[in-house]
DSSP file (Angstrom, degrees, kcal/mol; ACC not computed):
  #  RESIDUE AA STRUCTURE BP1 BP2  ACC     N-H-->O    O-->H-N    N-H-->O    O-->H-N    TCO  KAPPA ALPHA  PHI   PSI    X-CA   Y-CA   Z-CA
    1    1 A M              0   0    0      0, 0.0     2,-0.4     0, 0.0     0, 0.0   0.000 360.0 360.0 360.0 123.1   97.0   67.6   32.0
    2    2 A A        +     0   0    0      1,-0.1     3,-0.1     3,-0.0     0, 0.0  -0.658 360.0 172.2 -79.9 132.1   97.2   71.5   31.7
    3    3 A I        -     0   0    0     -2,-0.4     2,-0.3     1,-0.2    -1,-0.1   0.492  59.0  -9.2-118.6  -3.7  100.6   72.8   33.0
    4    4 A G        -     0   0    0      0, 0.0     2,-0.4     0, 0.0    -1,-0.2  -0.943  67.3 -97.2-170.2-175.3  100.5   76.4   32.0
    5    5 A F    >   -     0   0    0     -2,-0.3     3,-2.0    -3,-0.1     4,-0.4  -0.967  25.6-125.4-126.9 141.9   98.7   79.1   30.1
    6    6 A A  G >  S+     0   0    0     -2,-0.4     3,-1.6     1,-0.3    -1,-0.1   0.820 107.4  65.7 -51.0 -37.3   99.6   80.5   26.6
    7    7 A H  G >  S+     0   0    0      1,-0.3     3,-0.9     2,-0.1    -1,-0.3   0.713  86.7  68.8 -60.0 -23.6   99.8   84.0   28.0
    8    8 A Q  G <  S+     0   0    0     -3,-2.0    -1,-0.3     1,-0.3    -2,-0.2   0.740 114.6  26.9 -71.6 -20.3  102.8   83.1   30.0
    9    9 A V  G <  S+     0   0    0     -3,-1.6    -1,-0.3    -4,-0.4     5,-0.2  -0.588  80.5 152.1-130.1  61.5  104.9   82.7   26.8
   10   10 A A    <   +     0   0    0     -3,-0.9     2,-0.1     2,-0.1    -2,-0.1   0.893  56.1  55.1 -66.5 -41.3  102.8   85.2   24.6
   11   11 A G  S >  S-     0   0    0     -4,-0.1     3,-1.4     1,-0.1    18,-0.3  -0.473  98.7 -87.0 -95.7 163.3  105.7   86.3   22.3
   12   12 A T  T 3  S+     0   0    0      1,-0.3    44,-0.4    -2,-0.1    18,-0.2  -0.483 114.6  15.4 -63.3 135.5  108.0   84.3   20.1
   13   13 A S  T 3  S+     0   0    0     16,-3.4    44,-2.1     1,-0.3     2,-0.3   0.659  88.8 144.1  72.2  19.9  111.1   83.2   22.1
   14   14 A D    <   -     0   0    0     -3,-1.4    15,-1.5    15,-0.3     2,-0.4  -0.664  32.3-160.0 -82.0 146.0  109.5   83.9   25.5
   15   15 A V  E     -AB  28  54A   0     39,-2.8    39,-1.7    -2,-0.3    13,-0.2  -0.963  15.3-174.3-132.7 145.1  110.4   81.4   28.2
   16   16 A H  E     -A   27   0A   0     11,-2.4    11,-2.6    -2,-0.4     2,-0.2  -0.883  13.2-154.0-139.2 105.8  108.8   80.4   31.6
   17   17 A P  E     +A   26   0A   0      0, 0.0     2,-0.3     0, 0.0     9,-0.3  -0.565  26.6 154.4 -78.0 143.3  110.5   78.0   33.9
   18   18 A F  E     -A   25   0A   0      7,-2.3     7,-3.2    -2,-0.2     2,-0.4  -0.955  36.4-119.5-157.4 169.1  108.4   76.0   36.3
   19   19 A T  E     -A   24   0A   0     -2,-0.3     2,-0.5     5,-0.2     7,-0.0  -0.972  18.8-171.3-120.6 135.3  108.4   72.7   38.3
   20   20 A L  E >  S-A   23   0A   0      3,-1.9     3,-1.5    -2,-0.4    -2,-0.0  -0.979  78.0 -21.4-126.0 115.4  105.9   69.8   37.9
   21   21 A V  T 3  S-     0   0    0     -2,-0.5    -1,-0.1     1,-0.3     0, 0.0   0.882 128.5 -50.2  53.4  46.6  106.1   67.0   40.4
   22   22 A D  T 3  S+     0   0    0      1,-0.2    -1,-0.3    -3,-0.0    -3,-0.0   0.605 111.8 123.1  66.6  13.9  109.7   67.9   41.3
   23   23 A I  E <   -A   20   0A   0     -3,-1.5    -3,-1.9    16,-0.0     2,-0.4  -0.910  60.9-134.6-105.5 111.3  110.7   68.0   37.6
   24   24 A P  E     +A   19   0A   0      0, 0.0    16,-3.2     0, 0.0     2,-0.3  -0.514  35.8 171.9 -71.7 121.9  112.2   71.3   36.5
   25   25 A L  E     -AC  18  39A   0     -7,-3.2    -7,-2.3    -2,-0.4     2,-0.4  -0.768  25.2-147.9-120.6 165.2  110.7   72.3   33.0
   26   26 A V  E     -AC  17  38A   0     12,-2.4    12,-2.1    -2,-0.3     2,-0.4  -0.988   7.8-152.9-137.9 129.0  110.8   75.3   30.9
   27   27 A M  E     +AC  16  37A   0    -11,-2.6   -11,-2.4    -2,-0.4     2,-0.3  -0.847  23.7 170.9 -98.3 133.3  107.9   76.4   28.6
   28   28 A M  E     -AC  15  36A   0      8,-3.0     8,-3.4    -2,-0.4     2,-0.6  -0.994  33.4-132.3-145.0 150.5  108.8   78.4   25.4
   29   29 A R  E     - C   0  35A   0    -15,-1.5   -16,-3.4    -2,-0.3   -15,-0.3  -0.908  32.5-147.0-103.5 118.5  107.1   79.6   22.4
   30   30 A G    >   -     0   0    0      4,-2.2     3,-2.1    -2,-0.6   -16,-0.1  -0.123  31.8 -94.1 -76.6 174.1  109.1   78.8   19.3
   31   31 A D  T 3  S+     0   0    0      1,-0.3    -1,-0.1   -19,-0.1   -19,-0.1   0.747 124.8  63.6 -60.3 -26.1  109.5   80.7   16.0
   32   32 A D  T 3  S-     0   0    0      2,-0.2    -1,-0.3     1,-0.1     3,-0.1   0.375 116.0-115.4 -79.6   5.9  106.7   78.5   14.7
   33   33 A G  S <  S+     0   0    0     -3,-2.1     2,-0.4     1,-0.2    -2,-0.1   0.422  75.2 126.8  79.2   0.1  104.4   80.0   17.2
   34   34 A I        -     0   0    0      1,-0.0    -4,-2.2    -5,-0.0     2,-0.4  -0.739  61.3-122.6 -94.2 136.1  103.8   76.7   19.1
   35   35 A V  E     -C   29   0A   0     -2,-0.4     2,-0.3    -6,-0.2    -6,-0.2  -0.635  32.9-171.1 -80.6 134.4  104.4   76.4   22.8
   36   36 A H  E     -C   28   0A   0     -8,-3.4    -8,-3.0    -2,-0.4     2,-0.4  -0.911  13.8-149.8-124.9 152.6  107.0   73.7   23.7
   37   37 A V  E     +C   27   0A   0     -2,-0.3     2,-0.3   -10,-0.2   -10,-0.2  -0.991  21.0 172.2-126.7 131.0  108.0   72.2   27.0
   38   38 A F  E     -C   26   0A   0    -12,-2.1   -12,-2.4    -2,-0.4     2,-0.1  -0.887  41.5 -88.3-131.6 157.6  111.5   70.9   27.7
   39   39 A H  E     -C   25   0A   0     -2,-0.3   -14,-0.3   -14,-0.2     2,-0.2  -0.474  33.5-140.8 -57.9 137.0  113.5   69.7   30.7
   40   40 A N        +     0   0    0    -16,-3.2     9,-0.7   -22,-0.1     2,-0.4  -0.282  69.8  98.4 -96.0  47.3  115.2   72.6   32.4
   41   41 A I  B    S-D   48   0B   0      7,-0.2    -2,-0.1    -2,-0.2     5,-0.0  -0.999  74.5-125.0-134.5 131.2  118.4   70.8   33.1
   42   42 A C     >  -     0   0    0      5,-2.7     4,-2.0    -2,-0.4     5,-0.3  -0.644  18.1-141.6 -75.2 126.7  121.6   71.1   31.0
   43   43 A P  T  4 S+     0   0    0      0, 0.0    -1,-0.1     0, 0.0     0, 0.0   0.687  95.0  56.3 -65.3 -17.6  122.6   67.5   30.1
   44   44 A Y  T  4 S+     0   0    0      3,-0.1    -2,-0.0     1,-0.1    -3,-0.0   0.845 127.0   9.5 -90.7 -33.8  126.3   68.3   30.5
   45   45 A D  T  4 S-     0   0    0     -3,-0.3    -1,-0.1     2,-0.2    -3,-0.0   0.318  91.4-121.7-129.0   8.8  126.3   69.5   34.1
   46   46 A A     <  +     0   0    0     -4,-2.0    -5,-0.0     1,-0.2     0, 0.0   0.801  67.2 136.2  58.1  33.3  122.8   68.7   35.4
   47   47 A Y        -     0   0    0     -5,-0.3    -5,-2.7     1,-0.0    -1,-0.2  -0.862  63.3 -98.4-112.1 145.2  122.3   72.4   36.3
   48   48 A P  B     -D   41   0B   0      0, 0.0    -7,-0.2     0, 0.0     3,-0.1  -0.322  29.3-162.4 -62.2 143.1  119.1   74.4   35.6
   49   49 A V  S    S+     0   0    0     -9,-0.7     2,-0.5     1,-0.3    12,-0.1   0.888  72.2  40.7 -97.0 -48.6  119.3   76.5   32.4
   50   50 A V        +     0   0    0      1,-0.1    -1,-0.3   -10,-0.1     3,-0.1  -0.907  54.3 169.0-110.9 123.7  116.5   79.0   32.8
   51   51 A F        +     0   0    0     -2,-0.5     2,-0.3     1,-0.2    -1,-0.1   0.745  63.1  25.3-104.5 -29.0  115.8   80.7   36.2
   52   52 A D  S    S-     0   0    0    -36,-0.0    -1,-0.2     1,-0.0     2,-0.1  -0.875  89.8 -84.9-132.9 161.7  113.4   83.5   35.5
   53   53 A D        +     0   0    0     -2,-0.3     2,-0.3   -37,-0.1   -37,-0.2  -0.418  52.3 179.2 -62.4 143.6  110.8   84.4   32.9
   54   54 A A  B     -B   15   0A   0    -39,-1.7   -39,-2.8    -2,-0.1     2,-0.4  -0.983  18.7-140.7-148.2 155.8  112.3   86.1   29.8
   55   55 A S  S    S+     0   0    0     -2,-0.3   -41,-0.2   -41,-0.2   -42,-0.1  -0.933  72.6   4.6-122.1 143.7  111.2   87.6   26.6
   56   56 A G  S    S+     0   0    0    -44,-0.4   -42,-0.2    -2,-0.4   -43,-0.2   0.822  72.1 177.8  60.4  34.8  112.7   87.5   23.0
   57   57 A L        -     0   0    0    -44,-2.1    -1,-0.2     1,-0.1     3,-0.1  -0.483  21.9-163.0 -68.8 137.4  115.6   85.3   23.8
   58   58 A K  S    S-     0   0    0      1,-0.3     2,-0.3    -2,-0.1    -1,-0.1   0.750  75.6  -3.7 -84.2 -30.2  117.7   84.5   20.7
   59   59 A E        -     0   0    0    -46,-0.1     2,-0.5    -3,-0.1    -1,-0.3  -0.971  64.9-126.2-155.0 160.0  119.4   81.5   22.4
   60   60 A I        -     0   0    0     -2,-0.3     2,-0.5    -3,-0.1   -10,-0.1  -0.954  27.7-172.5-111.6 121.4  119.4   79.8   25.8
   61   61 A I        -     0   0    0     -2,-0.5    -2,-0.0   -12,-0.1     0, 0.0  -0.960  24.2-123.6-117.9 128.7  122.9   79.3   27.3
   62   62 A A              0   0    0     -2,-0.5   -13,-0.1     1,-0.1   -12,-0.1  -0.466 360.0 360.0 -67.4 137.4  123.6   77.3   30.3
   63   63 A P              0   0    0      0, 0.0    -1,-0.1     0, 0.0   -14,-0.1   0.512 360.0 360.0 -67.9 360.0  125.4   79.4   33.0
């Protein structure tokens, strides 16, 4: 199943949050150039971590 496009995270450390069947996810391009998808929920407080598209993040910190 296709869930996004590579151009949505074109650069290293770009992030794109989205929802798939009510599951909050975040797509990001790692330093290795590969696109990865993770749950967009902090395991400690069950709160979303990424709210908007962003470019060149050095780290992702839960609010």
